[in-house]
Predicted model as a PDB file, atoms N, CA, C, CB and O in Angstrom, pLDDT in the B-factor column:
MODEL        1                                                                  
ATOM      1  N   MET A   1      26.628 138.907 -12.239  1.00 50.00           N  
ATOM      2  CA  MET A   1      27.950 139.340 -11.868  1.00 50.00           C  
ATOM      3  C   MET A   1      28.520 140.156 -13.016  1.00 50.00           C  
ATOM      4  CB  MET A   1      28.860 138.137 -11.522  1.00 50.00           C  
ATOM      5  O   MET A   1      28.537 139.707 -14.162  1.00 50.00           O  
ATOM      6  N   ALA A   2      28.977 141.333 -12.709  1.00 68.00           N  
ATOM      7  CA  ALA A   2      29.542 142.215 -13.675  1.00 68.00           C  
ATOM      8  C   ALA A   2      30.788 141.587 -14.284  1.00 68.00           C  
ATOM      9  CB  ALA A   2      29.856 143.556 -13.047  1.00 68.00           C  
ATOM     10  O   ALA A   2      31.509 140.836 -13.627  1.00 68.00           O  
ATOM     11  N   ARG A   3      31.023 141.901 -15.528  1.00 68.00           N  
ATOM     12  CA  ARG A   3      32.131 141.364 -16.302  1.00 68.00           C  
ATOM     13  C   ARG A   3      33.451 141.576 -15.581  1.00 68.00           C  
ATOM     14  CB  ARG A   3      32.177 142.005 -17.682  1.00 68.00           C  
ATOM     15  O   ARG A   3      34.278 140.666 -15.515  1.00 68.00           O  
ATOM     16  N   ARG A   4      33.646 142.732 -15.058  1.00 82.00           N  
ATOM     17  CA  ARG A   4      34.943 142.977 -14.369  1.00 82.00           C  
ATOM     18  C   ARG A   4      35.102 142.123 -13.135  1.00 82.00           C  
ATOM     19  CB  ARG A   4      35.075 144.447 -13.977  1.00 82.00           C  
ATOM     20  O   ARG A   4      36.209 141.655 -12.870  1.00 82.00           O  
ATOM     21  N   VAL A   5      34.056 141.895 -12.368  1.00 88.00           N  
ATOM     22  CA  VAL A   5      34.138 141.008 -11.170  1.00 88.00           C  
ATOM     23  C   VAL A   5      34.379 139.556 -11.695  1.00 88.00           C  
ATOM     24  CB  VAL A   5      32.770 141.097 -10.262  1.00 88.00           C  
ATOM     25  O   VAL A   5      35.171 138.830 -11.095  1.00 88.00           O  
ATOM     26  N   PHE A   6      33.761 139.152 -12.718  1.00 92.00           N  
ATOM     27  CA  PHE A   6      33.969 137.799 -13.250  1.00 92.00           C  
ATOM     28  C   PHE A   6      35.461 137.691 -13.620  1.00 92.00           C  
ATOM     29  CB  PHE A   6      33.022 137.507 -14.514  1.00 92.00           C  
ATOM     30  O   PHE A   6      36.096 136.697 -13.265  1.00 92.00           O  
ATOM     31  N   SER A   7      36.025 138.658 -14.305  1.00 94.00           N  
ATOM     32  CA  SER A   7      37.417 138.622 -14.781  1.00 94.00           C  
ATOM     33  C   SER A   7      38.371 138.533 -13.618  1.00 94.00           C  
ATOM     34  CB  SER A   7      37.741 139.859 -15.627  1.00 94.00           C  
ATOM     35  O   SER A   7      39.337 137.771 -13.647  1.00 94.00           O  
ATOM     36  N   LYS A   8      38.090 139.331 -12.572  1.00 94.00           N  
ATOM     37  CA  LYS A   8      38.908 139.362 -11.438  1.00 94.00           C  
ATOM     38  C   LYS A   8      38.918 137.998 -10.681  1.00 94.00           C  
ATOM     39  CB  LYS A   8      38.451 140.471 -10.553  1.00 94.00           C  
ATOM     40  O   LYS A   8      39.949 137.544 -10.184  1.00 94.00           O  
ATOM     41  N   ARG A   9      37.743 137.391 -10.624  1.00 95.00           N  
ATOM     42  CA  ARG A   9      37.581 136.093  -9.913  1.00 95.00           C  
ATOM     43  C   ARG A   9      38.348 135.032 -10.690  1.00 95.00           C  
ATOM     44  CB  ARG A   9      36.048 135.685  -9.771  1.00 95.00           C  
ATOM     45  O   ARG A   9      39.031 134.192 -10.104  1.00 95.00           O  
ATOM     46  N   LEU A  10      38.230 135.078 -12.020  1.00 96.00           N  
ATOM     47  CA  LEU A  10      38.961 134.102 -12.858  1.00 96.00           C  
ATOM     48  C   LEU A  10      40.455 134.261 -12.612  1.00 96.00           C  
ATOM     49  CB  LEU A  10      38.631 134.297 -14.385  1.00 96.00           C  
ATOM     50  O   LEU A  10      41.169 133.278 -12.413  1.00 96.00           O  
ATOM     51  N   ARG A  11      40.915 135.485 -12.626  1.00 96.00           N  
ATOM     52  CA  ARG A  11      42.366 135.736 -12.473  1.00 96.00           C  
ATOM     53  C   ARG A  11      42.836 135.210 -11.111  1.00 96.00           C  
ATOM     54  CB  ARG A  11      42.690 137.273 -12.609  1.00 96.00           C  
ATOM     55  O   ARG A  11      43.916 134.632 -10.985  1.00 96.00           O  
ATOM     56  N   GLN A  12      41.980 135.432 -10.085  1.00 95.00           N  
ATOM     57  CA  GLN A  12      42.382 134.962  -8.705  1.00 95.00           C  
ATOM     58  C   GLN A  12      42.431 133.421  -8.650  1.00 95.00           C  
ATOM     59  CB  GLN A  12      41.359 135.502  -7.602  1.00 95.00           C  
ATOM     60  O   GLN A  12      43.380 132.864  -8.097  1.00 95.00           O  
ATOM     61  N   LEU A  13      41.463 132.749  -9.194  1.00 96.00           N  
ATOM     62  CA  LEU A  13      41.382 131.333  -9.133  1.00 96.00           C  
ATOM     63  C   LEU A  13      42.457 130.674  -9.999  1.00 96.00           C  
ATOM     64  CB  LEU A  13      40.017 130.889  -9.549  1.00 96.00           C  
ATOM     65  O   LEU A  13      43.010 129.655  -9.586  1.00 96.00           O  
ATOM     66  N   ARG A  14      42.776 131.206 -11.174  1.00 97.00           N  
ATOM     67  CA  ARG A  14      43.791 130.744 -12.015  1.00 97.00           C  
ATOM     68  C   ARG A  14      45.176 130.838 -11.336  1.00 97.00           C  
ATOM     69  CB  ARG A  14      43.755 131.511 -13.290  1.00 97.00           C  
ATOM     70  O   ARG A  14      45.993 129.918 -11.359  1.00 97.00           O  
ATOM     71  N   ALA A  15      45.370 132.030 -10.729  1.00 97.00           N  
ATOM     72  CA  ALA A  15      46.620 132.247 -10.014  1.00 97.00           C  
ATOM     73  C   ALA A  15      46.813 131.291  -8.875  1.00 97.00           C  
ATOM     74  CB  ALA A  15      46.685 133.636  -9.504  1.00 97.00           C  
ATOM     75  O   ALA A  15      47.918 130.783  -8.679  1.00 97.00           O  
ATOM     76  N   GLU A  16      45.752 131.023  -8.098  1.00 95.00           N  
ATOM     77  CA  GLU A  16      45.774 130.060  -7.013  1.00 95.00           C  
ATOM     78  C   GLU A  16      46.161 128.640  -7.519  1.00 95.00           C  
ATOM     79  CB  GLU A  16      44.395 130.029  -6.321  1.00 95.00           C  
ATOM     80  O   GLU A  16      46.837 127.865  -6.842  1.00 95.00           O  
ATOM     81  N   LYS A  17      45.707 128.371  -8.697  1.00 96.00           N  
ATOM     82  CA  LYS A  17      46.027 127.032  -9.253  1.00 96.00           C  
ATOM     83  C   LYS A  17      47.472 127.021  -9.789  1.00 96.00           C  
ATOM     84  CB  LYS A  17      45.012 126.645 -10.405  1.00 96.00           C  
ATOM     85  O   LYS A  17      48.021 125.945 -10.024  1.00 96.00           O  
ATOM     86  N   GLY A  18      48.087 128.175  -9.983  1.00 97.00           N  
ATOM     87  CA  GLY A  18      49.439 128.256 -10.409  1.00 97.00           C  
ATOM     88  C   GLY A  18      49.633 127.965 -11.890  1.00 97.00           C  
ATOM     89  O   GLY A  18      50.640 127.352 -12.246  1.00 97.00           O  
ATOM     90  N   VAL A  19      48.753 128.357 -12.745  1.00 98.00           N  
ATOM     91  CA  VAL A  19      48.775 128.075 -14.099  1.00 98.00           C  
ATOM     92  C   VAL A  19      48.797 129.418 -14.914  1.00 98.00           C  
ATOM     93  CB  VAL A  19      47.581 127.195 -14.448  1.00 98.00           C  
ATOM     94  O   VAL A  19      48.167 130.399 -14.517  1.00 98.00           O  
ATOM     95  N   SER A  20      49.506 129.430 -16.006  1.00 98.00           N  
ATOM     96  CA  SER A  20      49.502 130.697 -16.800  1.00 98.00           C  
ATOM     97  C   SER A  20      48.296 130.817 -17.649  1.00 98.00           C  
ATOM     98  CB  SER A  20      50.722 130.794 -17.683  1.00 98.00           C  
ATOM     99  O   SER A  20      47.580 129.845 -17.887  1.00 98.00           O  
ATOM    100  N   GLN A  21      48.064 132.021 -18.112  1.00 98.00           N  
ATOM    101  CA  GLN A  21      46.930 132.277 -19.013  1.00 98.00           C  
ATOM    102  C   GLN A  21      47.032 131.406 -20.281  1.00 98.00           C  
ATOM    103  CB  GLN A  21      46.878 133.785 -19.400  1.00 98.00           C  
ATOM    104  O   GLN A  21      46.078 130.756 -20.709  1.00 98.00           O  
ATOM    105  N   VAL A  22      48.258 131.435 -20.858  1.00 98.00           N  
ATOM    106  CA  VAL A  22      48.426 130.620 -22.082  1.00 98.00           C  
ATOM    107  C   VAL A  22      48.171 129.166 -21.903  1.00 98.00           C  
ATOM    108  CB  VAL A  22      49.781 130.778 -22.611  1.00 98.00           C  
ATOM    109  O   VAL A  22      47.460 128.540 -22.689  1.00 98.00           O  
ATOM    110  N   LYS A  23      48.800 128.578 -20.779  1.00 98.00           N  
ATOM    111  CA  LYS A  23      48.616 127.167 -20.574  1.00 98.00           C  
ATOM    112  C   LYS A  23      47.128 126.822 -20.359  1.00 98.00           C  
ATOM    113  CB  LYS A  23      49.452 126.706 -19.387  1.00 98.00           C  
ATOM    114  O   LYS A  23      46.633 125.834 -20.900  1.00 98.00           O  
ATOM    115  N   MET A  24      46.452 127.613 -19.597  1.00 98.00           N  
ATOM    116  CA  MET A  24      44.990 127.359 -19.352  1.00 98.00           C  
ATOM    117  C   MET A  24      44.208 127.458 -20.618  1.00 98.00           C  
ATOM    118  CB  MET A  24      44.409 128.351 -18.327  1.00 98.00           C  
ATOM    119  O   MET A  24      43.340 126.626 -20.884  1.00 98.00           O  
ATOM    120  N   SER A  25      44.497 128.464 -21.408  1.00 98.00           N  
ATOM    121  CA  SER A  25      43.822 128.645 -22.740  1.00 98.00           C  
ATOM    122  C   SER A  25      43.997 127.404 -23.613  1.00 98.00           C  
ATOM    123  CB  SER A  25      44.400 129.897 -23.495  1.00 98.00           C  
ATOM    124  O   SER A  25      43.029 126.875 -24.159  1.00 98.00           O  
ATOM    125  N   LEU A  26      45.239 126.951 -23.737  1.00 98.00           N  
ATOM    126  CA  LEU A  26      45.564 125.786 -24.548  1.00 98.00           C  
ATOM    127  C   LEU A  26      44.958 124.509 -24.014  1.00 98.00           C  
ATOM    128  CB  LEU A  26      47.043 125.629 -24.645  1.00 98.00           C  
ATOM    129  O   LEU A  26      44.454 123.682 -24.773  1.00 98.00           O  
ATOM    130  N   ASP A  27      45.010 124.352 -22.687  1.00 98.00           N  
ATOM    131  CA  ASP A  27      44.443 123.166 -22.073  1.00 98.00           C  
ATOM    132  C   ASP A  27      42.970 123.127 -22.278  1.00 98.00           C  
ATOM    133  CB  ASP A  27      44.761 123.108 -20.608  1.00 98.00           C  
ATOM    134  O   ASP A  27      42.400 122.036 -22.292  1.00 98.00           O  
ATOM    135  N   LEU A  28      42.325 124.218 -22.436  1.00 97.00           N  
ATOM    136  CA  LEU A  28      40.891 124.258 -22.658  1.00 97.00           C  
ATOM    137  C   LEU A  28      40.543 124.153 -24.095  1.00 97.00           C  
ATOM    138  CB  LEU A  28      40.312 125.492 -22.102  1.00 97.00           C  
ATOM    139  O   LEU A  28      39.362 124.154 -24.443  1.00 97.00           O  
ATOM    140  N   GLY A  29      41.587 124.057 -25.005  1.00 97.00           N  
ATOM    141  CA  GLY A  29      41.352 123.896 -26.403  1.00 97.00           C  
ATOM    142  C   GLY A  29      41.020 125.214 -27.105  1.00 97.00           C  
ATOM    143  O   GLY A  29      40.394 125.220 -28.165  1.00 97.00           O  
ATOM    144  N   MET A  30      41.442 126.319 -26.511  1.00 97.00           N  
ATOM    145  CA  MET A  30      41.214 127.625 -27.061  1.00 97.00           C  
ATOM    146  C   MET A  30      42.482 128.255 -27.605  1.00 97.00           C  
ATOM    147  CB  MET A  30      40.611 128.506 -26.031  1.00 97.00           C  
ATOM    148  O   MET A  30      43.555 127.665 -27.486  1.00 97.00           O  
ATOM    149  N   THR A  31      42.391 129.432 -28.196  1.00 96.00           N  
ATOM    150  CA  THR A  31      43.640 130.135 -28.595  1.00 96.00           C  
ATOM    151  C   THR A  31      44.460 130.562 -27.415  1.00 96.00           C  
ATOM    152  CB  THR A  31      43.324 131.352 -29.435  1.00 96.00           C  
ATOM    153  O   THR A  31      43.967 130.653 -26.290  1.00 96.00           O  
ATOM    154  N   GLU A  32      45.762 130.833 -27.691  1.00 96.00           N  
ATOM    155  CA  GLU A  32      46.662 131.194 -26.652  1.00 96.00           C  
ATOM    156  C   GLU A  32      46.194 132.378 -25.770  1.00 96.00           C  
ATOM    157  CB  GLU A  32      47.958 131.506 -27.259  1.00 96.00           C  
ATOM    158  O   GLU A  32      46.445 132.428 -24.566  1.00 96.00           O  
ATOM    159  N   ASN A  33      45.519 133.298 -26.417  1.00 97.00           N  
ATOM    160  CA  ASN A  33      45.172 134.520 -25.643  1.00 97.00           C  
ATOM    161  C   ASN A  33      43.673 134.526 -25.135  1.00 97.00           C  
ATOM    162  CB  ASN A  33      45.428 135.784 -26.543  1.00 97.00           C  
ATOM    163  O   ASN A  33      43.158 135.576 -24.749  1.00 97.00           O  
ATOM    164  N   TYR A  34      43.045 133.428 -25.145  1.00 97.00           N  
ATOM    165  CA  TYR A  34      41.667 133.293 -24.723  1.00 97.00           C  
ATOM    166  C   TYR A  34      41.383 133.725 -23.278  1.00 97.00           C  
ATOM    167  CB  TYR A  34      41.258 131.892 -24.896  1.00 97.00           C  
ATOM    168  O   TYR A  34      40.481 134.528 -23.039  1.00 97.00           O  
ATOM    169  N   ILE A  35      42.157 133.191 -22.305  1.00 98.00           N  
ATOM    170  CA  ILE A  35      41.998 133.543 -20.909  1.00 98.00           C  
ATOM    171  C   ILE A  35      42.443 134.966 -20.720  1.00 98.00           C  
ATOM    172  CB  ILE A  35      42.785 132.594 -19.994  1.00 98.00           C  
ATOM    173  O   ILE A  35      41.802 135.701 -19.968  1.00 98.00           O  
ATOM    174  N   TYR A  36      43.529 135.404 -21.376  1.00 98.00           N  
ATOM    175  CA  TYR A  36      43.930 136.778 -21.312  1.00 98.00           C  
ATOM    176  C   TYR A  36      42.800 137.720 -21.662  1.00 98.00           C  
ATOM    177  CB  TYR A  36      45.085 137.010 -22.211  1.00 98.00           C  
ATOM    178  O   TYR A  36      42.571 138.717 -20.977  1.00 98.00           O  
ATOM    179  N   ASN A  37      42.089 137.393 -22.743  1.00 97.00           N  
ATOM    180  CA  ASN A  37      41.033 138.236 -23.188  1.00 97.00           C  
ATOM    181  C   ASN A  37      39.838 138.308 -22.217  1.00 97.00           C  
ATOM    182  CB  ASN A  37      40.585 137.769 -24.508  1.00 97.00           C  
ATOM    183  O   ASN A  37      39.188 139.346 -22.090  1.00 97.00           O  
ATOM    184  N   ILE A  38      39.570 137.197 -21.548  1.00 96.00           N  
ATOM    185  CA  ILE A  38      38.533 137.213 -20.503  1.00 96.00           C  
ATOM    186  C   ILE A  38      38.980 138.023 -19.285  1.00 96.00           C  
ATOM    187  CB  ILE A  38      38.183 135.777 -20.073  1.00 96.00           C  
ATOM    188  O   ILE A  38      38.223 138.813 -18.720  1.00 96.00           O  
ATOM    189  N   GLU A  39      40.229 137.796 -18.910  1.00 96.00           N  
ATOM    190  CA  GLU A  39      40.688 138.480 -17.680  1.00 96.00           C  
ATOM    191  C   GLU A  39      40.922 139.979 -17.928  1.00 96.00           C  
ATOM    192  CB  GLU A  39      41.994 137.824 -17.154  1.00 96.00           C  
ATOM    193  O   GLU A  39      41.049 140.744 -16.972  1.00 96.00           O  
ATOM    194  N   ASN A  40      40.978 140.395 -19.160  1.00 94.00           N  
ATOM    195  CA  ASN A  40      41.125 141.823 -19.450  1.00 94.00           C  
ATOM    196  C   ASN A  40      39.897 142.466 -20.134  1.00 94.00           C  
ATOM    197  CB  ASN A  40      42.334 142.021 -20.322  1.00 94.00           C  
ATOM    198  O   ASN A  40      39.996 143.483 -20.821  1.00 94.00           O  
ATOM    199  N   ASP A  41      38.724 141.812 -19.906  1.00 91.00           N  
ATOM    200  CA  ASP A  41      37.439 142.296 -20.351  1.00 91.00           C  
ATOM    201  C   ASP A  41      37.293 142.499 -21.827  1.00 91.00           C  
ATOM    202  CB  ASP A  41      37.152 143.530 -19.695  1.00 91.00           C  
ATOM    203  O   ASP A  41      36.556 143.389 -22.253  1.00 91.00           O  
ATOM    204  N   TYR A  42      37.985 141.687 -22.647  1.00 93.00           N  
ATOM    205  CA  TYR A  42      37.804 141.715 -24.097  1.00 93.00           C  
ATOM    206  C   TYR A  42      36.857 140.634 -24.548  1.00 93.00           C  
ATOM    207  CB  TYR A  42      39.134 141.562 -24.806  1.00 93.00           C  
ATOM    208  O   TYR A  42      36.344 140.691 -25.665  1.00 93.00           O  
ATOM    209  N   ALA A  43      36.618 139.673 -23.728  1.00 91.00           N  
ATOM    210  CA  ALA A  43      35.728 138.550 -24.152  1.00 91.00           C  
ATOM    211  C   ALA A  43      35.042 138.017 -22.924  1.00 91.00           C  
ATOM    212  CB  ALA A  43      36.529 137.393 -24.883  1.00 91.00           C  
ATOM    213  O   ALA A  43      35.441 138.306 -21.796  1.00 91.00           O  
ATOM    214  N   TYR A  44      34.032 137.257 -23.144  1.00 91.00           N  
ATOM    215  CA  TYR A  44      33.274 136.611 -22.088  1.00 91.00           C  
ATOM    216  C   TYR A  44      32.949 135.181 -22.520  1.00 91.00           C  
ATOM    217  CB  TYR A  44      31.977 137.409 -21.764  1.00 91.00           C  
ATOM    218  O   TYR A  44      32.491 134.966 -23.643  1.00 91.00           O  
ATOM    219  N   PRO A  45      33.183 134.186 -21.629  1.00 94.00           N  
ATOM    220  CA  PRO A  45      33.002 132.783 -22.050  1.00 94.00           C  
ATOM    221  C   PRO A  45      31.579 132.405 -22.261  1.00 94.00           C  
ATOM    222  CB  PRO A  45      33.588 131.864 -21.053  1.00 94.00           C  
ATOM    223  O   PRO A  45      30.683 132.975 -21.640  1.00 94.00           O  
ATOM    224  N   THR A  46      31.348 131.451 -23.128  1.00 95.00           N  
ATOM    225  CA  THR A  46      30.014 130.868 -23.221  1.00 95.00           C  
ATOM    226  C   THR A  46      29.772 130.022 -21.972  1.00 95.00           C  
ATOM    227  CB  THR A  46      29.858 130.010 -24.526  1.00 95.00           C  
ATOM    228  O   THR A  46      30.703 129.773 -21.206  1.00 95.00           O  
ATOM    229  N   MET A  47      28.524 129.576 -21.756  1.00 96.00           N  
ATOM    230  CA  MET A  47      28.232 128.762 -20.618  1.00 96.00           C  
ATOM    231  C   MET A  47      29.037 127.456 -20.710  1.00 96.00           C  
ATOM    232  CB  MET A  47      26.721 128.487 -20.527  1.00 96.00           C  
ATOM    233  O   MET A  47      29.535 126.978 -19.691  1.00 96.00           O  
ATOM    234  N   THR A  48      29.171 126.881 -21.887  1.00 96.00           N  
ATOM    235  CA  THR A  48      29.906 125.624 -22.018  1.00 96.00           C  
ATOM    236  C   THR A  48      31.347 125.828 -21.643  1.00 96.00           C  
ATOM    237  CB  THR A  48      29.803 125.069 -23.437  1.00 96.00           C  
ATOM    238  O   THR A  48      31.935 124.987 -20.963  1.00 96.00           O  
ATOM    239  N   ILE A  49      31.927 126.916 -22.067  1.00 97.00           N  
ATOM    240  CA  ILE A  49      33.368 127.180 -21.669  1.00 97.00           C  
ATOM    241  C   ILE A  49      33.436 127.541 -20.185  1.00 97.00           C  
ATOM    242  CB  ILE A  49      34.005 128.364 -22.539  1.00 97.00           C  
ATOM    243  O   ILE A  49      34.399 127.181 -19.508  1.00 97.00           O  
ATOM    244  N   PHE A  50      32.406 128.263 -19.661  1.00 97.00           N  
ATOM    245  CA  PHE A  50      32.426 128.469 -18.212  1.00 97.00           C  
ATOM    246  C   PHE A  50      32.482 127.284 -17.434  1.00 97.00           C  
ATOM    247  CB  PHE A  50      31.313 129.189 -17.790  1.00 97.00           C  
ATOM    248  O   PHE A  50      33.249 127.212 -16.473  1.00 97.00           O  
ATOM    249  N   PHE A  51      31.664 126.256 -17.795  1.00 98.00           N  
ATOM    250  CA  PHE A  51      31.624 124.982 -17.126  1.00 98.00           C  
ATOM    251  C   PHE A  51      32.991 124.239 -17.232  1.00 98.00           C  
ATOM    252  CB  PHE A  51      30.493 124.130 -17.721  1.00 98.00           C  
ATOM    253  O   PHE A  51      33.462 123.607 -16.287  1.00 98.00           O  
ATOM    254  N   ALA A  52      33.574 124.353 -18.407  1.00 98.00           N  
ATOM    255  CA  ALA A  52      34.893 123.740 -18.594  1.00 98.00           C  
ATOM    256  C   ALA A  52      35.979 124.428 -17.759  1.00 98.00           C  
ATOM    257  CB  ALA A  52      35.277 123.780 -20.068  1.00 98.00           C  
ATOM    258  O   ALA A  52      36.892 123.773 -17.255  1.00 98.00           O  
ATOM    259  N   ILE A  53      35.872 125.726 -17.624  1.00 98.00           N  
ATOM    260  CA  ILE A  53      36.794 126.540 -16.761  1.00 98.00           C  
ATOM    261  C   ILE A  53      36.628 125.997 -15.310  1.00 98.00           C  
ATOM    262  CB  ILE A  53      36.447 128.159 -16.844  1.00 98.00           C  
ATOM    263  O   ILE A  53      37.614 125.722 -14.627  1.00 98.00           O  
ATOM    264  N   CYS A  54      35.372 125.854 -14.867  1.00 98.00           N  
ATOM    265  CA  CYS A  54      35.180 125.412 -13.493  1.00 98.00           C  
ATOM    266  C   CYS A  54      35.767 123.987 -13.313  1.00 98.00           C  
ATOM    267  CB  CYS A  54      33.658 125.441 -13.121  1.00 98.00           C  
ATOM    268  O   CYS A  54      36.410 123.702 -12.303  1.00 98.00           O  
ATOM    269  N   GLU A  55      35.549 123.150 -14.249  1.00 98.00           N  
ATOM    270  CA  GLU A  55      36.120 121.796 -14.172  1.00 98.00           C  
ATOM    271  C   GLU A  55      37.611 121.870 -14.146  1.00 98.00           C  
ATOM    272  CB  GLU A  55      35.661 120.928 -15.342  1.00 98.00           C  
ATOM    273  O   GLU A  55      38.239 121.186 -13.337  1.00 98.00           O  
ATOM    274  N   TYR A  56      38.202 122.654 -14.979  1.00 98.00           N  
ATOM    275  CA  TYR A  56      39.671 122.816 -15.089  1.00 98.00           C  
ATOM    276  C   TYR A  56      40.205 123.260 -13.723  1.00 98.00           C  
ATOM    277  CB  TYR A  56      40.059 123.873 -16.220  1.00 98.00           C  
ATOM    278  O   TYR A  56      41.221 122.740 -13.262  1.00 98.00           O  
ATOM    279  N   LEU A  57      39.504 124.256 -13.043  1.00 97.00           N  
ATOM    280  CA  LEU A  57      39.909 124.777 -11.796  1.00 97.00           C  
ATOM    281  C   LEU A  57      39.544 123.867 -10.622  1.00 97.00           C  
ATOM    282  CB  LEU A  57      39.320 126.107 -11.619  1.00 97.00           C  
ATOM    283  O   LEU A  57      39.902 124.118  -9.471  1.00 97.00           O  
ATOM    284  N   ASP A  58      38.802 122.779 -10.969  1.00 97.00           N  
ATOM    285  CA  ASP A  58      38.356 121.843  -9.923  1.00 97.00           C  
ATOM    286  C   ASP A  58      37.477 122.447  -8.866  1.00 97.00           C  
ATOM    287  CB  ASP A  58      39.523 121.246  -9.263  1.00 97.00           C  
ATOM    288  O   ASP A  58      37.633 122.187  -7.673  1.00 97.00           O  
ATOM    289  N   ILE A  59      36.553 123.257  -9.321  1.00 96.00           N  
ATOM    290  CA  ILE A  59      35.537 123.923  -8.513  1.00 96.00           C  
ATOM    291  C   ILE A  59      34.209 123.852  -9.151  1.00 96.00           C  
ATOM    292  CB  ILE A  59      35.893 125.343  -8.268  1.00 96.00           C  
ATOM    293  O   ILE A  59      34.114 123.663 -10.364  1.00 96.00           O  
ATOM    294  N   SER A  60      33.143 123.998  -8.362  1.00 96.00           N  
ATOM    295  CA  SER A  60      31.765 124.037  -8.887  1.00 96.00           C  
ATOM    296  C   SER A  60      31.492 125.455  -9.331  1.00 96.00           C  
ATOM    297  CB  SER A  60      30.707 123.565  -7.812  1.00 96.00           C  
ATOM    298  O   SER A  60      32.154 126.398  -8.896  1.00 96.00           O  
ATOM    299  N   PRO A  61      30.455 125.602 -10.250  1.00 95.00           N  
ATOM    300  CA  PRO A  61      30.088 126.957 -10.633  1.00 95.00           C  
ATOM    301  C   PRO A  61      29.715 127.825  -9.429  1.00 95.00           C  
ATOM    302  CB  PRO A  61      28.937 126.916 -11.611  1.00 95.00           C  
ATOM    303  O   PRO A  61      29.993 129.024  -9.406  1.00 95.00           O  
ATOM    304  N   LYS A  62      29.065 127.188  -8.405  1.00 95.00           N  
ATOM    305  CA  LYS A  62      28.703 127.926  -7.162  1.00 95.00           C  
ATOM    306  C   LYS A  62      29.939 128.471  -6.525  1.00 95.00           C  
ATOM    307  CB  LYS A  62      27.949 127.020  -6.152  1.00 95.00           C  
ATOM    308  O   LYS A  62      29.992 129.636  -6.128  1.00 95.00           O  
ATOM    309  N   GLU A  63      30.989 127.584  -6.421  1.00 95.00           N  
ATOM    310  CA  GLU A  63      32.218 128.033  -5.803  1.00 95.00           C  
ATOM    311  C   GLU A  63      32.916 129.145  -6.543  1.00 95.00           C  
ATOM    312  CB  GLU A  63      33.134 126.907  -5.666  1.00 95.00           C  
ATOM    313  O   GLU A  63      33.580 129.979  -5.928  1.00 95.00           O  
ATOM    314  N   PHE A  64      32.770 129.174  -7.913  1.00 95.00           N  
ATOM    315  CA  PHE A  64      33.281 130.302  -8.704  1.00 95.00           C  
ATOM    316  C   PHE A  64      32.765 131.594  -8.263  1.00 95.00           C  
ATOM    317  CB  PHE A  64      32.964 130.138 -10.117  1.00 95.00           C  
ATOM    318  O   PHE A  64      33.511 132.568  -8.170  1.00 95.00           O  
ATOM    319  N   PHE A  65      31.507 131.644  -7.984  1.00 90.00           N  
ATOM    320  CA  PHE A  65      30.865 132.885  -7.569  1.00 90.00           C  
ATOM    321  C   PHE A  65      30.898 133.116  -6.081  1.00 90.00           C  
ATOM    322  CB  PHE A  65      29.463 132.899  -8.029  1.00 90.00           C  
ATOM    323  O   PHE A  65      30.354 134.130  -5.642  1.00 90.00           O  
ATOM    324  N   ASP A  66      31.472 132.289  -5.288  1.00 88.00           N  
ATOM    325  CA  ASP A  66      31.517 132.428  -3.827  1.00 88.00           C  
ATOM    326  C   ASP A  66      32.838 132.965  -3.416  1.00 88.00           C  
ATOM    327  CB  ASP A  66      31.252 131.103  -3.128  1.00 88.00           C  
ATOM    328  O   ASP A  66      33.811 132.215  -3.343  1.00 88.00           O  
ATOM    329  N   TRP A  67      32.915 134.223  -3.145  1.00 74.00           N  
ATOM    330  CA  TRP A  67      34.198 134.868  -2.760  1.00 74.00           C  
ATOM    331  C   TRP A  67      34.646 134.499  -1.349  1.00 74.00           C  
ATOM    332  CB  TRP A  67      34.071 136.387  -2.860  1.00 74.00           C  
ATOM    333  O   TRP A  67      35.770 134.805  -0.952  1.00 74.00           O  
ATOM    334  N   GLU A  68      33.760 133.835  -0.585  1.00 72.00           N  
ATOM    335  CA  GLU A  68      34.178 133.463   0.762  1.00 72.00           C  
ATOM    336  C   GLU A  68      35.066 132.230   0.805  1.00 72.00           C  
ATOM    337  CB  GLU A  68      32.977 133.233   1.612  1.00 72.00           C  
ATOM    338  O   GLU A  68      35.700 131.932   1.817  1.00 72.00           O  
ATOM    339  N   ILE A  69      35.097 131.491  -0.363  1.00 59.00           N  
ATOM    340  CA  ILE A  69      35.918 130.290  -0.342  1.00 59.00           C  
ATOM    341  C   ILE A  69      37.350 130.637  -0.654  1.00 59.00           C  
ATOM    342  CB  ILE A  69      35.395 129.254  -1.330  1.00 59.00           C  
ATOM    343  O   ILE A  69      38.207 129.754  -0.685  1.00 59.00           O  
TER     344      ILE A  69                                                      
ENDMDL                                                                          
END                                                                             
């Protein structure tokens, strides 16, 4: 999945959860601008952080990549 598509999906799922970029970043134990950087194509999460993001959003990694859901 291209970085831009990943960023767009993360933005969509985070918005659906109703949480800000800063709150999500801090809840994940990262810097305030971590999610902002991912959503704006300045950074890409490690697999460990990706799994933490999925857990935070209460979805499976498969669901993250499934735009039909």
